[in-house]
LUMLUM-415272 format. One record per residue (C-alpha): residue number from 1; residue in one letter; y, x, z. Coordinates in steps of 0.2 Angstrom, whole numbers, plus 5000, padded with zeros to 4 digits. Layout:
<sites>
[NUM; A; [Y; X; Z]],
...
</sites>
This chain:
<sites>
[1; M; [5001; 5258; 5045]],
[2; M; [5015; 5246; 5054]],
[3; I; [5032; 5250; 5053]],
[4; K; [5044; 5238; 5064]],
[5; Y; [5062; 5233; 5066]],
[6; D; [5073; 5229; 5080]],
[7; L; [5080; 5213; 5078]],
[8; L; [5071; 5196; 5071]],
[9; P; [5083; 5189; 5057]],
[10; N; [5089; 5174; 5057]],
[11; F; [5078; 5166; 5040]],
[12; F; [5062; 5171; 5050]],
[13; Q; [5068; 5160; 5065]],
[14; N; [5054; 5144; 5071]],
[15; R; [5045; 5149; 5055]],
[16; P; [5026; 5156; 5061]],
[17; V; [5018; 5168; 5050]],
[18; A; [5007; 5177; 5061]],
[19; E; [4987; 5176; 5059]],
[20; G; [4977; 5165; 5069]],
[21; P; [4980; 5149; 5075]],
[22; I; [4998; 5143; 5070]],
[23; P; [5008; 5145; 5086]],
[24; G; [5026; 5138; 5087]],
[25; N; [5019; 5123; 5078]],
[26; E; [5033; 5109; 5090]],
[27; A; [5047; 5122; 5085]],
[28; V; [5044; 5120; 5067]],
[29; R; [5044; 5100; 5069]],
[30; E; [5059; 5103; 5079]],
[31; H; [5066; 5112; 5067]],
[32; E; [5060; 5102; 5053]],
[33; N; [5068; 5086; 5063]],
[34; D; [5086; 5093; 5059]],
[35; R; [5085; 5093; 5040]],
[36; E; [5102; 5089; 5034]],
[37; D; [5089; 5078; 5021]],
[38; E; [5081; 5066; 5034]],
[39; P; [5082; 5048; 5029]],
[40; N; [5097; 5038; 5034]],
[41; D; [5095; 5020; 5041]],
[42; L; [5095; 5015; 5025]],
[43; E; [5081; 5023; 5018]],
[44; Q; [5067; 5022; 5033]],
[45; T; [5058; 5010; 5024]],
[46; G; [5059; 5022; 5007]],
[47; N; [5071; 5006; 5001]],
[48; I; [5085; 5013; 4994]],
[49; G; [5089; 5003; 4980]],
[50; V; [5105; 5000; 4988]],
[51; Q; [5112; 5014; 4987]],
[52; Y; [5103; 5019; 4967]],
[53; A; [5103; 5008; 4952]],
[54; V; [5088; 5016; 4942]],
[55; C; [5071; 5025; 4945]],
[56; G; [5062; 5035; 4934]],
[57; Y; [5045; 5039; 4934]],
[58; L; [5031; 5049; 4932]],
[59; T; [5014; 5052; 4935]],
[60; D; [4997; 5060; 4934]],
[61; V; [5003; 5075; 4924]],
[62; E; [4987; 5085; 4932]],
[63; A; [4996; 5103; 4929]],
[64; N; [4996; 5098; 4909]],
[65; F; [5014; 5108; 4908]],
[66; D; [5014; 5105; 4889]],
[67; Y; [5015; 5087; 4892]],
[68; F; [5030; 5090; 4908]],
[69; E; [5040; 5097; 4895]],
[70; R; [5038; 5084; 4883]],
[71; Y; [5044; 5070; 4898]],
[72; L; [5058; 5079; 4900]],
[73; K; [5064; 5081; 4881]],
[74; I; [5061; 5058; 4882]],
[75; S; [5068; 5056; 4900]],
[76; Q; [5083; 5047; 4904]],
[77; I; [5083; 5052; 4923]],
[78; I; [5079; 5071; 4922]],
[79; G; [5080; 5086; 4913]],
[80; W; [5080; 5105; 4912]],
[81; S; [5099; 5114; 4920]],
[82; D; [5106; 5127; 4914]],
[83; E; [5106; 5137; 4931]],
[84; D; [5089; 5149; 4932]],
[85; S; [5076; 5141; 4943]],
[86; S; [5075; 5149; 4962]],
[87; F; [5057; 5145; 4966]],
[88; V; [5047; 5148; 4949]],
[89; P; [5052; 5166; 4940]],
[90; Q; [5057; 5163; 4920]],
[91; L; [5060; 5145; 4922]],
[92; K; [5077; 5135; 4922]],
[93; K; [5078; 5123; 4938]],
[94; L; [5079; 5103; 4936]],
[95; E; [5094; 5092; 4937]],
[96; F; [5096; 5073; 4936]],
[97; K; [5105; 5067; 4921]],
[98; R; [5111; 5052; 4930]],
[99; E; [5123; 5051; 4946]],
[100; D; [5115; 5034; 4949]],
[101; A; [5095; 5038; 4946]],
[102; I; [5082; 5041; 4959]],
[103; F; [5065; 5049; 4955]],
[104; V; [5046; 5045; 4958]],
[105; Y; [5032; 5057; 4956]],
[106; G; [5016; 5047; 4956]],
[107; G; [5003; 5058; 4962]],
[108; D; [4990; 5070; 4955]],
[109; T; [5000; 5087; 4953]],
[110; Q; [4985; 5099; 4949]],
[111; D; [4967; 5102; 4940]],
[112; K; [4969; 5098; 4922]],
[113; G; [4981; 5110; 4914]],
[114; I; [4990; 5129; 4917]],
[115; G; [5003; 5121; 4929]],
[116; D; [4997; 5118; 4944]],
[117; I; [5009; 5132; 4953]],
[118; R; [5025; 5130; 4942]],
[119; F; [5026; 5110; 4939]],
[120; T; [5024; 5107; 4957]],
[121; K; [5035; 5120; 4963]],
[122; L; [5050; 5113; 4951]],
[123; L; [5047; 5096; 4957]],
[124; L; [5047; 5105; 4976]],
[125; E; [5064; 5113; 4970]],
[126; L; [5070; 5096; 4963]],
[127; R; [5070; 5086; 4979]],
[128; E; [5079; 5098; 4987]],
[129; N; [5091; 5100; 4977]],
[130; N; [5093; 5083; 4977]],
[131; P; [5091; 5075; 4996]],
[132; G; [5086; 5058; 4997]],
[133; R; [5085; 5055; 4977]],
[134; V; [5067; 5062; 4975]],
[135; E; [5050; 5055; 4981]],
[136; F; [5031; 5061; 4979]],
[137; I; [5015; 5049; 4981]],
[138; I; [5000; 5057; 4986]],
[139; G; [4987; 5056; 4973]],
[140; N; [4970; 5061; 4976]],
[141; R; [4972; 5077; 4968]],
[142; D; [4983; 5081; 4979]],
[143; A; [4976; 5077; 4996]],
[144; N; [4959; 5086; 4992]],
[145; K; [4966; 5100; 4992]],
[146; L; [4967; 5102; 5011]],
[147; R; [4949; 5106; 5010]],
[148; L; [4952; 5123; 5003]],
[149; A; [4957; 5129; 5022]],
[150; T; [4939; 5126; 5028]],
[151; E; [4929; 5127; 5013]],
[152; L; [4936; 5142; 5008]],
[153; H; [4934; 5152; 5024]],
[154; E; [4923; 5166; 5025]],
[155; D; [4915; 5159; 5038]],
[156; A; [4911; 5146; 5029]],
[157; I; [4906; 5154; 5012]],
[158; K; [4894; 5164; 5023]],
[159; D; [4885; 5151; 5033]],
[160; P; [4868; 5150; 5027]],
[161; K; [4867; 5132; 5031]],
[162; V; [4882; 5127; 5021]],
[163; L; [4874; 5133; 5006]],
[164; I; [4860; 5123; 5005]],
[165; D; [4869; 5107; 5014]],
[166; K; [4865; 5089; 5004]],
[167; S; [4878; 5081; 5016]],
[168; F; [4892; 5083; 5004]],
[169; P; [4898; 5078; 4994]],
[170; Y; [4897; 5061; 5004]],
[171; W; [4903; 5049; 4993]],
[172; E; [4891; 5053; 4978]],
[173; N; [4873; 5048; 4979]],
[174; E; [4861; 5060; 4986]],
[175; D; [4853; 5064; 4970]],
[176; K; [4868; 5068; 4961]],
[177; R; [4875; 5080; 4974]],
[178; C; [4874; 5101; 4972]],
[179; T; [4873; 5111; 4983]],
[180; P; [4884; 5127; 4983]],
[181; Q; [4866; 5136; 4983]],
[182; M; [4860; 5125; 4968]],
[183; F; [4875; 5131; 4957]],
[184; L; [4872; 5146; 4962]],
[185; D; [4854; 5146; 4954]],
[186; Q; [4863; 5140; 4939]],
[187; N; [4876; 5148; 4935]],
[188; K; [4880; 5161; 4922]],
[189; A; [4885; 5180; 4922]],
[190; E; [4899; 5177; 4912]],
[191; N; [4905; 5163; 4925]],
[192; G; [4902; 5172; 4941]],
[193; G; [4883; 5173; 4942]],
[194; S; [4873; 5172; 4957]],
[195; E; [4882; 5180; 4971]],
[196; N; [4887; 5170; 4986]],
[197; T; [4907; 5176; 4984]],
[198; A; [4925; 5167; 4988]],
[199; A; [4926; 5166; 4970]],
[200; N; [4909; 5156; 4964]],
[201; R; [4912; 5145; 4982]],
[202; L; [4929; 5140; 4974]],
[203; R; [4920; 5136; 4955]],
[204; W; [4908; 5124; 4967]],
[205; I; [4922; 5116; 4972]],
[206; L; [4931; 5114; 4957]],
[207; D; [4918; 5109; 4944]],
[208; K; [4907; 5101; 4955]],
[209; N; [4916; 5090; 4967]],
[210; M; [4933; 5092; 4964]],
[211; G; [4935; 5083; 4946]],
[212; A; [4942; 5099; 4939]],
[213; G; [4929; 5108; 4929]],
[214; G; [4936; 5123; 4920]],
[215; A; [4952; 5125; 4934]],
[216; F; [4946; 5140; 4940]],
[217; E; [4951; 5151; 4923]],
[218; R; [4965; 5139; 4922]],
[219; R; [4973; 5145; 4935]],
[220; R; [4971; 5163; 4929]],
[221; H; [4979; 5157; 4914]],
[222; E; [4995; 5151; 4924]],
[223; L; [4996; 5168; 4936]],
[224; S; [4995; 5177; 4921]],
[225; I; [5009; 5169; 4916]],
[226; L; [5021; 5170; 4930]],
[227; R; [5016; 5188; 4933]],
[228; V; [5020; 5193; 4914]],
[229; C; [5003; 5201; 4912]],
[230; E; [4987; 5200; 4902]],
[231; T; [4973; 5186; 4913]],
[232; T; [4962; 5201; 4911]],
[233; D; [4975; 5208; 4924]],
[234; I; [4970; 5194; 4936]],
[235; S; [4958; 5195; 4946]],
[236; D; [4944; 5182; 4955]],
[237; D; [4951; 5188; 4970]],
[238; D; [4968; 5184; 4966]],
[239; V; [4964; 5167; 4959]],
[240; V; [4955; 5163; 4976]],
[241; A; [4971; 5169; 4985]],
[242; S; [4980; 5158; 4974]],
[243; Y; [4971; 5143; 4979]],
[244; R; [4970; 5148; 4998]],
[245; D; [4990; 5151; 4999]],
[246; E; [4991; 5135; 4992]],
[247; I; [4987; 5125; 5009]],
[248; D; [4989; 5140; 5021]],
[249; P; [5002; 5136; 5034]],
[250; R; [5006; 5155; 5037]],
[251; K; [5012; 5158; 5019]],
[252; H; [5029; 5150; 5023]],
[253; P; [5040; 5152; 5022]],
[254; G; [5041; 5161; 5005]],
[255; L; [5058; 5173; 5001]],
[256; K; [5065; 5177; 4985]],
[257; W; [5072; 5193; 4986]],
[258; E; [5087; 5195; 4974]],
[259; V; [5092; 5212; 4970]],
[260; V; [5111; 5216; 4976]],
[261; G; [5120; 5233; 4968]],
[262; R; [5107; 5237; 4955]],
[263; E; [5095; 5232; 4944]],
[264; E; [5079; 5224; 4948]],
[265; P; [5064; 5235; 4950]],
[266; N; [5055; 5235; 4936]],
[267; S; [5040; 5230; 4946]],
[268; R; [5028; 5214; 4938]],
[269; K; [5023; 5211; 4958]],
[270; L; [5041; 5208; 4963]],
[271; I; [5039; 5192; 4954]],
[272; E; [5027; 5187; 4967]],
[273; N; [5043; 5187; 4977]],
[274; R; [5038; 5184; 4995]],
[275; I; [5032; 5191; 5012]],
[276; L; [5015; 5189; 5014]],
[277; S; [5014; 5190; 5033]],
[278; A; [5027; 5196; 5046]],
[279; K; [5028; 5191; 5064]],
[280; L; [5038; 5195; 5081]],
[281; Q; [5027; 5207; 5092]],
[282; E; [5037; 5213; 5107]],
[283; G; [5052; 5207; 5100]],
[284; Q; [5051; 5215; 5085]],
[285; L; [5046; 5210; 5067]],
[286; V; [5032; 5217; 5061]],
[287; F; [5027; 5222; 5042]],
[288; S; [5011; 5230; 5038]],
[289; A; [5012; 5242; 5022]],
[290; D; [5003; 5236; 5009]],
[291; E; [5014; 5220; 5011]],
[292; Y; [5028; 5232; 5003]],
[293; D; [5018; 5232; 4988]],
[294; A; [5018; 5214; 4986]],
[295; L; [5038; 5215; 4987]],
[296; G; [5037; 5229; 4974]],
[297; L; [5045; 5236; 4987]],
[298; P; [5042; 5257; 4989]],
[299; S; [5040; 5262; 5005]],
[300; D; [5055; 5270; 5014]],
[301; L; [5059; 5250; 5016]],
[302; S; [5073; 5246; 5033]],
[303; Y; [5082; 5231; 5037]],
[304; I; [5101; 5231; 5043]],
[305; S; [5103; 5217; 5053]],
[306; Y; [5122; 5216; 5053]],
[307; N; [5124; 5210; 5034]],
[308; R; [5104; 5202; 5033]],
[309; Y; [5100; 5213; 5017]],
[310; I; [5086; 5224; 5016]],
[311; Q; [5087; 5241; 5008]],
[312; A; [5074; 5251; 5000]],
[313; G; [5081; 5269; 4993]],
[314; D; [5097; 5266; 4985]],
[315; T; [5094; 5246; 4981]],
[316; Y; [5099; 5232; 4992]],
[317; F; [5090; 5215; 4992]],
[318; K; [5097; 5199; 5000]],
[319; P; [5085; 5183; 5005]],
[320; A; [5086; 5170; 4995]],
[321; K; [5078; 5153; 5002]],
[322; Q; [5060; 5148; 4993]],
[323; H; [5045; 5139; 4995]],
[324; G; [5033; 5149; 4999]],
[325; N; [5014; 5150; 4988]],
[326; N; [5009; 5135; 4999]],
[327; F; [5017; 5123; 4988]],
[328; M; [5003; 5112; 4989]],
[329; L; [5005; 5108; 5008]],
[330; Q; [5024; 5109; 5008]],
[331; F; [5022; 5094; 4994]],
[332; L; [5010; 5083; 5005]],
[333; K; [5023; 5086; 5019]],
[334; E; [5035; 5078; 5009]],
[335; A; [5025; 5066; 5001]],
[336; K; [5021; 5046; 5005]],
[337; L; [5005; 5035; 5003]],
[338; A; [5018; 5022; 4997]],
[339; Y; [5036; 5019; 4993]],
[340; V; [5047; 5004; 4989]],
[341; F; [5064; 5005; 4979]],
[342; G; [5073; 4988; 4979]],
[343; A; [5060; 4976; 4972]],
[344; N; [5047; 4989; 4967]],
[345; L; [5032; 4997; 4976]],
[346; F; [5024; 5012; 4971]],
[347; V; [5007; 5018; 4976]],
[348; H; [4994; 5032; 4968]],
[349; G; [4980; 5019; 4963]],
[350; A; [4981; 5001; 4968]],
[351; I; [4985; 4985; 4980]],
[352; N; [4968; 4973; 4983]],
[353; A; [4965; 4962; 4995]],
[354; E; [4955; 4973; 5005]],
[355; N; [4967; 4987; 5007]],
[356; Q; [4983; 4976; 5009]],
[357; G; [4993; 4978; 5027]],
[358; T; [4978; 4991; 5032]],
[359; V; [4982; 5007; 5041]],
[360; P; [4968; 5020; 5046]],
[361; G; [4963; 5018; 5064]],
[362; A; [4973; 5003; 5067]],
[363; E; [4962; 4986; 5070]],
[364; E; [4981; 4976; 5067]],
[365; V; [4982; 4969; 5045]],
[366; L; [5002; 4972; 5043]],
[367; N; [5008; 4956; 5034]],
[368; E; [5025; 4962; 5028]],
[369; V; [5027; 4977; 5016]],
[370; H; [5039; 4988; 5021]],
[371; E; [5030; 4989; 5039]],
[372; W; [5015; 4991; 5030]],
[373; V; [5022; 5006; 5019]],
[374; D; [5031; 5014; 5036]],
[375; A; [5014; 5014; 5047]],
[376; L; [5005; 5019; 5031]],
[377; N; [5017; 5033; 5030]],
[378; A; [5017; 5040; 5046]],
[379; W; [4999; 5040; 5048]],
[380; A; [4998; 5051; 5032]],
[381; Q; [5012; 5062; 5041]],
[382; E; [5002; 5062; 5057]],
[383; Q; [4986; 5070; 5046]],
[384; V; [4996; 5082; 5038]],
[385; H; [5004; 5088; 5055]],
[386; D; [4987; 5088; 5062]],
[387; F; [4979; 5099; 5046]],
[388; E; [4995; 5109; 5049]],
[389; A; [4995; 5114; 5067]],
[390; N; [4975; 5120; 5064]],
[391; P; [4969; 5121; 5047]],
[392; F; [4953; 5130; 5050]],
[393; Y; [4945; 5120; 5062]],
[394; H; [4929; 5120; 5060]],
[395; A; [4927; 5135; 5050]],
[396; E; [4933; 5145; 5065]],
[397; S; [4928; 5133; 5080]],
[398; T; [4910; 5132; 5078]],
[399; D; [4896; 5145; 5076]],
[400; D; [4887; 5135; 5062]],
[401; C; [4900; 5125; 5053]],
[402; S; [4891; 5110; 5058]],
[403; G; [4906; 5099; 5058]],
[404; L; [4912; 5110; 5043]],
[405; Y; [4916; 5091; 5032]],
[406; T; [4917; 5080; 5046]],
[407; D; [4927; 5084; 5061]],
[408; R; [4941; 5094; 5052]],
[409; K; [4959; 5092; 5054]],
[410; G; [4966; 5081; 5041]],
[411; G; [4950; 5075; 5038]],
[412; D; [4953; 5057; 5036]],
[413; L; [4968; 5059; 5025]],
[414; M; [4956; 5069; 5016]],
[415; D; [4943; 5054; 5016]],
[416; Y; [4958; 5041; 5010]],
[417; G; [4958; 5051; 4994]],
[418; V; [4938; 5049; 4987]],
[419; P; [4930; 5036; 4981]],
[420; N; [4927; 5022; 4995]],
[421; G; [4936; 5032; 5007]],
[422; N; [4941; 5024; 5022]],
[423; E; [4927; 5012; 5019]],
[424; G; [4936; 5007; 5002]],
[425; K; [4953; 5003; 5010]],
[426; T; [4963; 5015; 4999]],
[427; V; [4979; 5013; 4991]],
[428; V; [4975; 5033; 4983]],
[429; Y; [4957; 5029; 4976]],
[430; N; [4958; 5011; 4969]],
[431; N; [4961; 5004; 4953]],
[432; F; [4967; 4988; 4943]],
[433; L; [4950; 4986; 4933]],
[434; D; [4937; 4976; 4933]],
[435; P; [4920; 4983; 4934]],
[436; S; [4912; 4966; 4930]],
[437; K; [4922; 4964; 4914]],
[438; K; [4917; 4983; 4908]],
[439; N; [4933; 4990; 4915]],
[440; N; [4946; 4980; 4909]],
[441; A; [4961; 4977; 4918]],
[442; K; [4962; 4963; 4927]],
[443; H; [4974; 4952; 4936]],
[444; I; [4980; 4952; 4953]],
[445; A; [4974; 4942; 4966]],
[446; R; [4981; 4927; 4974]],
[447; E; [4982; 4932; 4991]],
[448; V; [4988; 4949; 4984]],
[449; Q; [5002; 4941; 4975]],
[450; E; [5009; 4932; 4992]],
[451; F; [5009; 4946; 5001]],
[452; L; [5019; 4956; 4991]],
[453; T; [5031; 4941; 4985]],
[454; A; [5034; 4937; 5005]],
[455; S; [5042; 4953; 5005]],
[456; Q; [5051; 4952; 4988]],
[457; I; [5040; 4964; 4979]],
[458; K; [5041; 4960; 4960]],
[459; N; [5032; 4976; 4953]],
[460; V; [5019; 4989; 4957]],
[461; V; [5017; 5005; 4950]],
[462; S; [5003; 5017; 4951]],
[463; G; [4994; 5027; 4939]],
[464; H; [4977; 5036; 4944]],
[465; Q; [4966; 5029; 4931]],
[466; P; [4968; 5034; 4913]],
[467; H; [4972; 5016; 4901]],
[468; G; [4974; 5024; 4884]],
[469; D; [4990; 5033; 4878]],
[470; C; [5003; 5019; 4884]],
[471; P; [5006; 5013; 4901]],
[472; C; [4994; 4996; 4904]],
[473; V; [5005; 4980; 4910]],
[474; I; [4998; 4967; 4921]],
[475; R; [5008; 4951; 4921]],
[476; T; [5001; 4938; 4935]],
[477; G; [5012; 4924; 4944]],
[478; P; [5028; 4932; 4951]],
[479; V; [5019; 4949; 4951]],
[480; T; [5019; 4964; 4939]],
[481; V; [5009; 4980; 4938]],
[482; I; [5013; 4995; 4930]],
[483; T; [5000; 5008; 4928]],
[484; A; [5005; 5024; 4918]],
[485; D; [4991; 5036; 4921]],
[486; T; [4989; 5042; 4900]],
[487; S; [4979; 5057; 4905]],
[488; Y; [4967; 5051; 4892]],
[489; S; [4978; 5048; 4876]],
[490; E; [4967; 5058; 4864]],
[491; M; [4951; 5063; 4870]],
[492; G; [4942; 5079; 4863]],
[493; H; [4962; 5087; 4858]],
[494; K; [4961; 5104; 4861]],
[495; S; [4978; 5114; 4866]],
[496; E; [4981; 5134; 4864]],
[497; W; [4972; 5135; 4883]],
[498; G; [4959; 5122; 4882]],
[499; T; [4953; 5104; 4881]],
[500; D; [4967; 5095; 4886]],
[501; N; [4964; 5076; 4881]],
[502; R; [4981; 5072; 4878]],
[503; G; [4986; 5078; 4860]],
[504; V; [5003; 5082; 4855]],
[505; N; [5012; 5066; 4855]],
[506; A; [5009; 5053; 4869]],
[507; I; [5022; 5053; 4882]],
[508; S; [5031; 5038; 4892]],
[509; E; [5044; 5035; 4904]],
[510; V; [5045; 5021; 4915]],
[511; L; [5062; 5017; 4923]],
[512; L; [5063; 5003; 4938]],
[513; Y; [5079; 4994; 4943]],
[514; A; [5081; 4988; 4961]],
[515; D; [5081; 4971; 4957]],
[516; G; [5064; 4970; 4949]],
[517; T; [5070; 4972; 4933]],
[518; S; [5062; 4987; 4922]],
[519; E; [5058; 4998; 4903]],
[520; V; [5046; 5008; 4896]],
[521; H; [5050; 5020; 4881]],
[522; G; [5040; 5033; 4874]],
[523; F; [5028; 5036; 4862]],
[524; L; [5009; 5032; 4856]],
[525; A; [4996; 5047; 4851]],
[526; D; [5000; 5042; 4834]],
[527; G; [5018; 5045; 4837]],
[528; S; [5024; 5030; 4835]],
[529; P; [5039; 5024; 4845]],
[530; I; [5037; 5010; 4857]],
[531; S; [5050; 5004; 4869]],
[532; Y; [5052; 4984; 4880]],
[533; K; [5059; 4977; 4896]],
[534; L; [5052; 4967; 4908]],
[535; G; [5057; 4953; 4920]],
[536; V; [5073; 4944; 4917]],
[537; A; [5077; 4944; 4898]],
[538; G; [5062; 4955; 4894]],
[539; D; [5048; 4955; 4882]],
[540; D; [5037; 4938; 4879]],
[541; Y; [5022; 4948; 4878]],
[542; V; [5019; 4964; 4884]],
[543; G; [5008; 4964; 4899]],
[544; H; [5001; 4945; 4895]],
[545; Q; [4980; 4945; 4891]],
[546; L; [4974; 4935; 4875]],
[547; G; [4959; 4924; 4879]],
[548; N; [4949; 4936; 4868]],
[549; G; [4952; 4947; 4882]],
[550; Y; [4963; 4960; 4872]],
[551; W; [4979; 4964; 4884]],
[552; V; [4995; 4967; 4874]],
[553; K; [5000; 4983; 4880]],
[554; A; [5017; 4988; 4871]],
[555; K; [5030; 4986; 4858]],
[556; I; [5029; 4996; 4846]],
[557; V; [5048; 4999; 4837]],
[558; G; [5050; 4998; 4820]],
[559; P; [5058; 4988; 4803]],
[560; E; [5046; 4974; 4808]],
[561; P; [5040; 4977; 4825]],
[562; E; [5022; 4977; 4831]],
[563; Y; [5014; 4975; 4845]],
[564; L; [4999; 4986; 4852]],
[565; L; [4985; 4976; 4860]],
[566; A; [4970; 4984; 4870]],
[567; M; [4954; 4981; 4880]],
[568; M; [4944; 4993; 4889]],
[569; Q; [4925; 4993; 4886]],
[570; G; [4919; 5005; 4899]],
[571; F; [4922; 5021; 4893]],
[572; T; [4929; 5013; 4874]],
[573; Y; [4946; 5009; 4873]],
[574; L; [4950; 4996; 4859]],
[575; T; [4966; 4994; 4850]],
[576; E; [4973; 4983; 4837]],
[577; R; [4992; 4978; 4831]],
[578; K; [4999; 4962; 4828]],
[579; R; [5017; 4958; 4821]],
[580; G; [5029; 4949; 4830]],
[581; W; [5028; 4934; 4820]],
[582; E; [5011; 4933; 4823]],
[583; L; [5010; 4932; 4844]],
[584; D; [5028; 4918; 4841]],
[585; G; [5015; 4909; 4831]],
[586; L; [5003; 4906; 4847]],
[587; T; [5003; 4893; 4861]],
[588; A; [4999; 4895; 4880]],
[589; A; [4983; 4890; 4877]],
[590; H; [4978; 4909; 4867]],
[591; F; [4983; 4917; 4882]],
[592; N; [4975; 4919; 4899]],
[593; I; [4988; 4912; 4911]],
[594; Q; [4984; 4915; 4929]],
[595; Q; [4987; 4899; 4939]],
[596; C; [5001; 4904; 4954]],
[597; H; [5010; 4893; 4966]],
[598; D; [5028; 4897; 4967]],
[599; I; [5039; 4892; 4980]],
[600; G; [5054; 4890; 4973]],
[601; L; [5049; 4879; 4957]],
[602; A; [5039; 4868; 4969]],
[603; Q; [5053; 4865; 4982]],
[604; V; [5063; 4856; 4966]],
[605; G; [5047; 4846; 4960]],
[606; I; [5040; 4857; 4946]],
[607; D; [5022; 4855; 4943]],
[608; T; [5012; 4867; 4947]],
[609; A; [5004; 4869; 4931]],
[610; F; [5020; 4878; 4924]],
[611; H; [5023; 4890; 4936]],
[612; G; [5012; 4904; 4929]],
[613; M; [5019; 4901; 4913]],
[614; L; [5037; 4901; 4920]],
[615; I; [5036; 4916; 4931]],
[616; N; [5026; 4926; 4916]],
[617; A; [5039; 4924; 4906]],
[618; G; [5053; 4929; 4920]],
[619; L; [5060; 4912; 4922]],
[620; D; [5059; 4909; 4942]],
[621; I; [5071; 4894; 4948]],
[622; E; [5087; 4906; 4951]],
[623; T; [5085; 4911; 4931]],
[624; L; [5082; 4894; 4927]],
[625; R; [5098; 4886; 4936]],
[626; L; [5108; 4900; 4929]],
[627; A; [5101; 4895; 4910]],
[628; A; [5105; 4875; 4915]],
[629; D; [5123; 4875; 4907]],
[630; D; [5117; 4873; 4891]],
[631; R; [5103; 4862; 4890]],
[632; R; [5097; 4866; 4872]],
[633; Y; [5097; 4884; 4877]],
[634; L; [5086; 4879; 4893]],
[635; D; [5078; 4869; 4881]],
[636; S; [5073; 4884; 4870]],
[637; V; [5068; 4895; 4884]],
[638; L; [5056; 4883; 4891]],
[639; E; [5046; 4880; 4874]],
[640; K; [5048; 4899; 4870]],
[641; A; [5039; 4899; 4890]],
[642; G; [5025; 4890; 4880]],
[643; I; [5028; 4873; 4886]],
[644; R; [5026; 4864; 4869]],
[645; R; [5026; 4847; 4876]],
[646; P; [5047; 4838; 4874]],
[647; G; [5041; 4829; 4888]],
[648; D; [5036; 4841; 4902]],
[649; R; [5051; 4855; 4895]],
[650; V; [5063; 4836; 4899]],
[651; R; [5054; 4832; 4916]],
[652; I; [5058; 4852; 4920]],
[653; V; [5076; 4854; 4915]],
[654; K; [5079; 4837; 4927]],
[655; A; [5072; 4845; 4941]],
[656; V; [5082; 4862; 4938]],
[657; M; [5097; 4851; 4937]],
[658; E; [5096; 4842; 4951]],
[659; P; [5107; 4848; 4964]],
[660; N; [5097; 4859; 4977]],
[661; P; [5086; 4850; 4987]],
</sites>
């Protein structure tokens, strides 16, 4: 049964949702280019430090909604509003606590909790309501969701060659790969059994090559929360549809229907609040009868064009803007691979000598960070646009799905987020760990320091690689790394919905300032509060490595301050604590301070042997000159930095106090 309406309402203009290849893609792009929140000239490189003072940073929530709510409680930047969310039923919207702040989410929205949909939609709503103040970084768990369009397509599921194909996942050793058929042969009845269904294909994807074991049932749990029903009311098909929808361009836009003049109908399906498909056919707007059920509206639906209301019986509804259930596609359309705020560079994984300045498909290696960031983000967005224009290629365009994993649109971005993707030159699937040291944190290579400092970058901020219950700080010469994935805070911990590996206490917020100074505050897994600053007048010890391999990870707040020391040994996280006075008694010889060469210090004649100690203490030449008004104070600052010999300090003081060369 089809019902037609003569007029296409304005809220469907330039938003194609018809079945098949996505039409009008250029119109969509043109419409998007007119958005009021497009970056202005100051924002083109992602550097808006001139407009805002501080950036709040959170990363790798991975759908753990309990963890996210803990973050909102301690955050100095964002929190719950008193207003209802128009994106997520039953929740309040997010708002900024400070007018001088922005917020960066560092990537990985999904897979490990029961908040895939709610968390991502809340971020999208926060960004929409605060133009220019919210940035997203693409994580591997975000980019890999583009796979679902082709891999969950019915043609791919039915193709017998795909069932036994051992070429995928290509990033794993062949002897460790599990084909869909192998999965079905081993799958237990309570997990879907051996039938080749869309639900079992999704389980195979999540469990065997997306690093998201158990996510199928966690999505069922979240859908039951959103629909206010029991998990038994959510079918396997509901779960599959939810995953398909999140990256399907045809599901955009989603519209929330607000009741005008009568109470909202008592229908849990209204919570889904969107038209599943609508299309212009011969100048008329077409819906199908089953889609009325999805809206929770009776079958006598009629459209009133003069006031943009929808009438069902004697009840009137008006459309309110809302992101559709293709929330992951919307996230990727708004997200970046890298972002610069003042002296801070954000990526999901890491910067190293192999990936710095590189852009997939380009031979030229860029030497200026802002130029590189722009080029990298432009490439990523082109990948997303290509996917959006034809998301089901190859599944629909070949007879045997032979190009399913190799030639699909957006495939290079998917590859960029897997192990050794883009021949290892990726800022997404990378980390700051040293495999030769059993995955302990490592110092930044000198060429990377030079690459970053040439563009006035002082901090690299990332996530991706879990490292205990608080951020890992690495201070190497003029550059500091803050990597803040704490998703393994308490391994094996079980919540009400399953194993979460985070516990109930560990949470941290990273605050970055445009000038390169930073702060970290929060709680460890045992509830101990932590707080410290980095940069000028910052903490003396956090971010330094002792000669025994331990890193000073955090300053623990208390009557007598302590420091948390940590070291990775493979998958074992070793920790110990030291009092502040114990570290005060150490000399530079007790620390593994990397040698570095600072141009400003060298120009005034300070021996390069002292550059590492000075820069690690936040003492560049300008900071030293500011302290030079009080010679005794400057001498004490140098001693605190680890320069113990009086003669060495005298020579440095003299060099600093000489007129500029």
